[in-house]
Biopython code that builds the backbone (N, CA, C, O; Angstrom):
import numpy as np
from Bio.PDB.StructureBuilder import StructureBuilder

atoms = [
    (1, "MET", "N", (6.906, -0.441, -7.271)),
    (1, "MET", "CA", (6.612, -1.028, -7.525)),
    (1, "MET", "C", (5.628, -0.617, -8.865)),
    (1, "MET", "O", (4.921, 0.391, -8.863)),
    (2, "GLU", "N", (5.717, -1.693, -10.146)),
    (2, "GLU", "CA", (4.907, -0.900, -11.147)),
    (2, "GLU", "C", (3.382, -2.210, -11.082)),
    (2, "GLU", "O", (3.447, -3.438, -11.053)),
    (3, "ILE", "N", (2.363, -1.458, -11.078)),
    (3, "ILE", "CA", (0.896, -2.707, -11.463)),
    (3, "ILE", "C", (0.630, -1.619, -12.830)),
    (3, "ILE", "O", (0.866, -0.418, -12.959)),
    (4, "ASN", "N", (-0.005, -2.700, -13.814)),
    (4, "ASN", "CA", (-0.502, -2.210, -14.917)),
    (4, "ASN", "C", (-0.220, -1.090, -15.668)),
    (4, "ASN", "O", (-0.973, -0.324, -16.268)),
    (5, "GLY", "N", (1.206, -1.113, -15.521)),
    (5, "GLY", "CA", (1.793, 0.491, -16.376)),
    (5, "GLY", "C", (1.762, 1.756, -15.438)),
    (5, "GLY", "O", (2.249, 2.832, -15.783)),
    (6, "ARG", "N", (1.071, 1.515, -14.067)),
    (6, "ARG", "CA", (1.384, 2.702, -13.152)),
    (6, "ARG", "C", (2.503, 1.862, -12.211)),
    (6, "ARG", "O", (2.565, 0.721, -11.754)),
    (7, "GLU", "N", (3.778, 3.673, -12.161)),
    (7, "GLU", "CA", (4.256, 2.759, -10.694)),
    (7, "GLU", "C", (3.986, 3.707, -9.573)),
    (7, "GLU", "O", (3.862, 4.912, -9.353)),
    (8, "VAL", "N", (3.959, 2.589, -8.999)),
    (8, "VAL", "CA", (3.378, 2.871, -7.036)),
    (8, "VAL", "C", (4.387, 2.928, -6.257)),
    (8, "VAL", "O", (5.127, 1.949, -6.159)),
    (9, "ILE", "N", (4.627, 4.122, -5.526)),
    (9, "ILE", "CA", (5.479, 4.115, -4.773)),
    (9, "ILE", "C", (5.493, 3.606, -3.258)),
    (9, "ILE", "O", (4.431, 3.946, -2.735)),
    (10, "ILE", "N", (6.028, 3.155, -2.677)),
    (10, "ILE", "CA", (5.530, 2.587, -1.311)),
    (10, "ILE", "C", (6.754, 2.980, -0.319)),
    (10, "ILE", "O", (7.904, 2.565, -0.174)),
    (11, "LYS", "N", (5.860, 4.096, 0.368)),
    (11, "LYS", "CA", (7.259, 4.550, 1.571)),
    (11, "LYS", "C", (7.999, 3.528, 2.761)),
    (11, "LYS", "O", (7.717, 2.694, 3.620)),
    (12, "PRO", "N", (8.724, 3.980, 2.369)),
    (12, "PRO", "CA", (9.830, 3.149, 3.589)),
    (12, "PRO", "C", (8.916, 3.055, 4.735)),
    (12, "PRO", "O", (8.782, 1.882, 5.082)),
    (13, "CYS", "N", (8.096, 4.067, 5.593)),
    (13, "CYS", "CA", (7.318, 3.608, 6.724)),
    (13, "CYS", "C", (6.447, 2.854, 6.939)),
    (13, "CYS", "O", (6.203, 2.296, 8.009)),
    (14, "PHE", "N", (5.554, 2.707, 5.333)),
    (14, "PHE", "CA", (4.615, 1.490, 5.494)),
    (14, "PHE", "C", (4.931, -0.025, 5.472)),
    (14, "PHE", "O", (4.181, -0.998, 5.551)),
    (15, "ASP", "N", (6.471, 0.093, 5.322)),
    (15, "ASP", "CA", (7.338, -1.227, 5.081)),
    (15, "ASP", "C", (7.332, -1.286, 6.808)),
    (15, "ASP", "O", (6.848, -2.125, 7.568)),
    (16, "GLU", "N", (7.856, -0.405, 6.994)),
    (16, "GLU", "CA", (8.350, -0.604, 8.763)),
    (16, "GLU", "C", (6.800, -1.180, 9.545)),
    (16, "GLU", "O", (6.662, -2.208, 10.207)),
    (17, "MET", "N", (5.719, -0.107, 9.198)),
    (17, "MET", "CA", (4.811, -0.681, 9.939)),
    (17, "MET", "C", (3.787, -1.997, 9.760)),
    (17, "MET", "O", (2.969, -2.444, 10.564)),
    (18, "LEU", "N", (4.110, -2.419, 8.505)),
    (18, "LEU", "CA", (3.854, -3.693, 8.093)),
    (18, "LEU", "C", (4.621, -4.752, 8.845)),
    (18, "LEU", "O", (4.147, -5.708, 9.459)),
    (19, "ASP", "N", (5.648, -4.481, 8.722)),
    (19, "ASP", "CA", (7.059, -5.588, 9.116)),
    (19, "ASP", "C", (6.054, -5.758, 10.931)),
    (19, "ASP", "O", (5.522, -6.758, 11.414)),
    (20, "ALA", "N", (6.146, -4.491, 11.427)),
    (20, "ALA", "CA", (5.186, -4.565, 13.148)),
    (20, "ALA", "C", (4.045, -5.223, 12.878)),
    (20, "ALA", "O", (3.682, -6.012, 13.750)),
    (21, "ILE", "N", (3.588, -5.155, 12.217)),
    (21, "ILE", "CA", (1.723, -5.769, 12.501)),
    (21, "ILE", "C", (2.145, -6.929, 12.275)),
    (21, "ILE", "O", (1.958, -7.655, 13.252)),
    (22, "LEU", "N", (2.756, -7.564, 11.206)),
    (22, "LEU", "CA", (3.159, -9.000, 10.547)),
    (22, "LEU", "C", (3.672, -9.691, 11.858)),
    (22, "LEU", "O", (3.108, -10.682, 12.321)),
    (23, "ALA", "N", (4.925, -9.030, 12.506)),
    (23, "ALA", "CA", (5.556, -9.727, 13.488)),
    (23, "ALA", "C", (4.706, -10.137, 14.969)),
    (23, "ALA", "O", (5.102, -10.934, 15.819)),
    (24, "TYR", "N", (3.499, -9.384, 14.988)),
    (24, "TYR", "CA", (2.881, -9.015, 16.009)),
    (24, "TYR", "C", (1.716, -9.968, 15.809)),
    (24, "TYR", "O", (0.795, -10.017, 16.624)),
    (25, "PHE", "N", (1.761, -10.729, 14.714)),
    (25, "PHE", "CA", (0.762, -11.559, 14.421)),
    (25, "PHE", "C", (1.353, -12.967, 14.416)),
    (25, "PHE", "O", (0.748, -13.909, 14.927)),
    (26, "LEU", "N", (2.343, -13.073, 13.929)),
    (26, "LEU", "CA", (3.435, -14.306, 13.898)),
    (26, "LEU", "C", (3.774, -14.314, 15.200)),
    (26, "LEU", "O", (4.227, -15.435, 15.433)),
    (27, "LYS", "N", (3.792, -13.599, 16.246)),
    (27, "LYS", "CA", (4.387, -13.608, 17.232)),
    (27, "LYS", "C", (3.291, -14.251, 18.562)),
    (27, "LYS", "O", (3.518, -14.619, 19.715)),
    (28, "LYS", "N", (2.024, -14.157, 17.714)),
    (28, "LYS", "CA", (0.709, -14.365, 18.496)),
    (28, "LYS", "C", (0.144, -15.900, 17.741)),
    (28, "LYS", "O", (-0.937, -16.403, 18.048)),
    (29, "GLY", "N", (0.832, -16.341, 16.997)),
    (29, "GLY", "CA", (0.776, -17.465, 16.416)),
    (29, "GLY", "C", (-0.136, -17.451, 15.049)),
    (29, "GLY", "O", (-0.225, -18.541, 14.484)),
    (30, "GLU", "N", (-0.762, -16.438, 14.507)),
    (30, "GLU", "CA", (-1.485, -16.394, 13.872)),
    (30, "GLU", "C", (-0.823, -16.010, 12.439)),
    (30, "GLU", "O", (-0.765, -14.851, 12.027)),
    (31, "ASP", "N", (-0.274, -17.278, 11.654)),
    (31, "ASP", "CA", (0.506, -17.028, 10.730)),
    (31, "ASP", "C", (-0.609, -16.888, 9.298)),
    (31, "ASP", "O", (-0.552, -15.997, 8.451)),
    (32, "GLN", "N", (-1.435, -17.851, 9.329)),
    (32, "GLN", "CA", (-2.658, -17.777, 7.940)),
    (32, "GLN", "C", (-3.120, -16.558, 8.252)),
    (32, "GLN", "O", (-3.614, -15.989, 7.278)),
    (33, "PHE", "N", (-3.144, -15.879, 9.365)),
    (33, "PHE", "CA", (-4.016, -14.538, 9.531)),
    (33, "PHE", "C", (-3.328, -13.446, 8.526)),
    (33, "PHE", "O", (-3.824, -12.884, 7.549)),
    (34, "ALA", "N", (-1.564, -13.296, 9.290)),
    (34, "ALA", "CA", (-0.775, -12.734, 8.259)),
    (34, "ALA", "C", (-0.818, -12.377, 7.048)),
    (34, "ALA", "O", (-0.938, -11.285, 6.493)),
    (35, "ARG", "N", (-0.646, -13.979, 6.513)),
    (35, "ARG", "CA", (-0.481, -14.209, 5.447)),
    (35, "ARG", "C", (-1.957, -13.436, 4.608)),
    (35, "ARG", "O", (-1.958, -12.793, 3.559)),
    (36, "ARG", "N", (-2.915, -13.722, 5.347)),
    (36, "ARG", "CA", (-4.114, -13.174, 4.318)),
    (36, "ARG", "C", (-4.101, -11.629, 4.424)),
    (36, "ARG", "O", (-4.360, -10.925, 3.448)),
    (37, "PHE", "N", (-3.764, -11.081, 5.751)),
    (37, "PHE", "CA", (-3.579, -9.660, 6.052)),
    (37, "PHE", "C", (-2.835, -9.052, 4.667)),
    (37, "PHE", "O", (-3.484, -8.489, 3.786)),
    (38, "VAL", "N", (-1.559, -9.225, 4.616)),
    (38, "VAL", "CA", (-0.697, -8.811, 3.814)),
    (38, "VAL", "C", (-1.268, -8.830, 2.118)),
    (38, "VAL", "O", (-1.277, -7.840, 1.387)),
    (39, "LYS", "N", (-1.882, -10.699, 1.603)),
    (39, "LYS", "CA", (-2.706, -10.786, 0.365)),
    (39, "LYS", "C", (-4.027, -10.072, 0.480)),
    (39, "LYS", "O", (-4.503, -10.087, -0.656)),
    (40, "GLY", "N", (-4.551, -9.678, 1.002)),
    (40, "GLY", "CA", (-5.735, -8.568, 1.267)),
    (40, "GLY", "C", (-5.385, -7.053, 0.722)),
    (40, "GLY", "O", (-5.923, -6.415, -0.183)),
    (41, "LEU", "N", (-3.885, -6.575, 1.919)),
    (41, "LEU", "CA", (-3.364, -5.429, 1.543)),
    (41, "LEU", "C", (-3.193, -5.104, 0.314)),
    (41, "LEU", "O", (-3.807, -4.178, -0.217)),
    (42, "TYR", "N", (-2.264, -5.895, -0.323)),
    (42, "TYR", "CA", (-1.499, -5.278, -1.845)),
    (42, "TYR", "C", (-2.928, -6.030, -2.630)),
    (42, "TYR", "O", (-2.839, -5.696, -3.812)),
    (43, "GLU", "N", (-3.787, -6.622, -2.503)),
    (43, "GLU", "CA", (-5.008, -6.516, -3.370)),
    (43, "GLU", "C", (-5.896, -5.316, -3.419)),
    (43, "GLU", "O", (-6.765, -5.283, -4.290)),
    (44, "VAL", "N", (-5.772, -4.333, -2.583)),
    (44, "VAL", "CA", (-6.345, -3.215, -2.400)),
    (44, "VAL", "C", (-5.598, -2.190, -2.917)),
    (44, "VAL", "O", (-6.105, -1.286, -3.581)),
    (45, "ILE", "N", (-4.155, -2.279, -2.602)),
    (45, "ILE", "CA", (-3.049, -1.302, -4.193)),
    (45, "ILE", "C", (-3.616, -1.605, -4.984)),
    (45, "ILE", "O", (-4.463, -0.901, -5.534)),
    (46, "GLU", "N", (-3.420, -2.383, -5.191)),
    (46, "GLU", "CA", (-3.731, -3.211, -6.839)),
    (46, "GLU", "C", (-5.090, -2.731, -7.728)),
    (46, "GLU", "O", (-5.325, -2.093, -8.754)),
    (47, "ILE", "N", (-5.771, -3.391, -6.758)),
    (47, "ILE", "CA", (-7.040, -2.791, -7.528)),
    (47, "ILE", "C", (-7.858, -1.852, -7.704)),
    (47, "ILE", "O", (-8.455, -1.438, -8.698)),
    (48, "LYS", "N", (-7.819, -1.459, -6.303)),
    (48, "LYS", "CA", (-8.335, -0.113, -6.287)),
    (48, "LYS", "C", (-7.246, 1.614, -6.723)),
    (48, "LYS", "O", (-7.488, 2.599, -7.420)),
    (49, "ILE", "N", (-6.064, 1.183, -5.861)),
    (49, "ILE", "CA", (-5.328, 2.351, -6.040)),
    (49, "ILE", "C", (-4.426, 2.597, -7.014)),
    (49, "ILE", "O", (-3.878, 3.672, -7.260)),
    (50, "ALA", "N", (-4.308, 1.667, -7.502)),
    (50, "ALA", "CA", (-3.500, 1.416, -9.059)),
    (50, "ALA", "C", (-4.217, 1.558, -10.397)),
    (50, "ALA", "O", (-3.674, 1.894, -11.450)),
    (51, "LYS", "N", (-5.554, 1.249, -10.218)),
    (51, "LYS", "CA", (-6.132, 1.584, -11.171)),
    (51, "LYS", "C", (-7.191, 2.718, -11.519)),
    (51, "LYS", "O", (-7.744, 3.046, -12.569)),
    (52, "HIS", "N", (-7.278, 3.405, -9.589)),
    (52, "HIS", "CA", (-8.585, 4.648, -9.826)),
    (52, "HIS", "C", (-7.464, 5.335, -8.971)),
    (52, "HIS", "O", (-7.757, 5.581, -7.801)),
    (53, "PRO", "N", (-6.373, 5.630, -9.362)),
    (53, "PRO", "CA", (-5.491, 6.992, -8.100)),
    (53, "PRO", "C", (-6.361, 8.260, -8.239)),
    (53, "PRO", "O", (-6.235, 9.117, -7.364)),
    (54, "GLU", "N", (-7.055, 8.426, -9.045)),
    (54, "GLU", "CA", (-7.724, 10.005, -9.136)),
    (54, "GLU", "C", (-9.006, 9.798, -7.711)),
    (54, "GLU", "O", (-9.442, 10.839, -7.219)),
    (55, "ILE", "N", (-9.305, 8.992, -7.383)),
    (55, "ILE", "CA", (-10.472, 8.887, -6.161)),
    (55, "ILE", "C", (-9.710, 8.924, -4.879)),
    (55, "ILE", "O", (-10.351, 9.011, -3.832)),
    (56, "HIS", "N", (-7.996, 8.850, -4.845)),
    (56, "HIS", "CA", (-8.008, 9.898, -3.446)),
    (56, "HIS", "C", (-7.304, 11.126, -3.611)),
    (56, "HIS", "O", (-7.048, 11.614, -4.711)),
    (57, "PRO", "N", (-6.923, 11.734, -2.263)),
    (57, "PRO", "CA", (-6.726, 13.101, -2.550)),
    (57, "PRO", "C", (-5.024, 13.334, -2.943)),
    (57, "PRO", "O", (-4.078, 12.685, -2.496)),
    (58, "GLU", "N", (-4.990, 14.395, -3.855)),
    (58, "GLU", "CA", (-3.215, 14.997, -4.083)),
    (58, "GLU", "C", (-2.665, 15.143, -2.827)),
    (58, "GLU", "O", (-3.167, 15.825, -1.933)),
    (59, "TYR", "N", (-1.649, 14.518, -2.746)),
    (59, "TYR", "CA", (-0.205, 14.877, -1.795)),
    (59, "TYR", "C", (-0.006, 16.001, -1.327)),
    (59, "TYR", "O", (0.825, 16.775, -1.803)),
    (60, "LYS", "N", (-0.684, 16.242, -0.398)),
    (60, "LYS", "CA", (-0.711, 18.273, -0.059)),
    (60, "LYS", "C", (1.338, 19.083, -0.147)),
    (60, "LYS", "O", (1.773, 20.230, -0.045)),
    (61, "TRP", "N", (1.988, 17.743, -0.372)),
    (61, "TRP", "CA", (3.660, 18.306, 0.080)),
    (61, "TRP", "C", (4.076, 18.287, -1.424)),
    (61, "TRP", "O", (4.789, 19.209, -1.821)),
    (62, "LYS", "N", (3.796, 17.585, -2.046)),
    (62, "LYS", "CA", (3.784, 17.427, -3.694)),
    (62, "LYS", "C", (3.252, 17.515, -4.731)),
    (62, "LYS", "O", (3.243, 16.635, -5.592)),
    (63, "PRO", "N", (2.519, 19.034, -4.831)),
    (63, "PRO", "CA", (1.537, 19.444, -5.575)),
    (63, "PRO", "C", (2.124, 19.447, -7.096)),
    (63, "PRO", "O", (3.155, 20.041, -7.413)),
    (64, "SER", "N", (1.260, 18.646, -8.039)),
    (64, "SER", "CA", (1.831, 19.116, -9.211)),
    (64, "SER", "C", (0.509, 19.209, -10.255)),
    (64, "SER", "O", (-0.658, 18.875, -10.050)),
    (65, "PRO", "N", (1.209, 19.854, -11.582)),
    (65, "PRO", "CA", (0.017, 20.109, -12.406)),
    (65, "PRO", "C", (-1.145, 19.295, -12.810)),
    (65, "PRO", "O", (-2.347, 19.550, -12.884)),
    (66, "GLU", "N", (-0.270, 17.988, -13.107)),
    (66, "GLU", "CA", (-1.191, 16.834, -13.344)),
    (66, "GLU", "C", (-1.887, 16.138, -12.071)),
    (66, "GLU", "O", (-2.928, 15.508, -12.259)),
    (67, "LYS", "N", (-1.384, 16.227, -10.889)),
    (67, "LYS", "CA", (-2.213, 16.452, -9.866)),
    (67, "LYS", "C", (-2.063, 14.587, -9.622)),
    (67, "LYS", "O", (-3.056, 13.867, -9.512)),
    (68, "MET", "N", (-0.320, 13.960, -9.564)),
    (68, "MET", "CA", (0.189, 13.225, -9.948)),
    (68, "MET", "C", (0.546, 12.298, -8.623)),
    (68, "MET", "O", (0.471, 11.078, -8.767)),
    (69, "TYR", "N", (0.845, 12.715, -7.630)),
    (69, "TYR", "CA", (0.997, 12.630, -6.733)),
    (69, "TYR", "C", (-0.059, 12.279, -5.733)),
    (69, "TYR", "O", (-0.669, 13.213, -5.211)),
    (70, "ARG", "N", (-0.401, 10.826, -5.342)),
    (70, "ARG", "CA", (-1.141, 10.657, -4.683)),
    (70, "ARG", "C", (-1.073, 9.908, -3.147)),
    (70, "ARG", "O", (-2.096, 9.787, -2.473)),
]
sb = StructureBuilder()
sb.init_structure("model")
sb.init_model(0)
sb.init_chain("A")
sb.init_seg("    ")
for serial, (resi, resn, name, xyz) in enumerate(atoms, 1):
    if name == "N":
        sb.init_residue(resn, " ", resi, " ")
    sb.init_atom(name, np.array(xyz, "f"), 0.0, 1.0, " ", f" {name:<3s}", serial, name[0])
structure = sb.get_structure()
């Protein structure tokens, strides 16, 4: 996924967990809450993570001189 010219990589486990969360809310009949939850989650990714990645710690399993993995 690219946001504002920056590549944001979503791990497969994120998608799996999100699917499980959405399935739970949809099973409970909370369709609107599920939609708001996903929208809010992607807003956080777009606004906070993509615009200010340096506020998050460096990914310890893949260090780089530029500290680009977060």
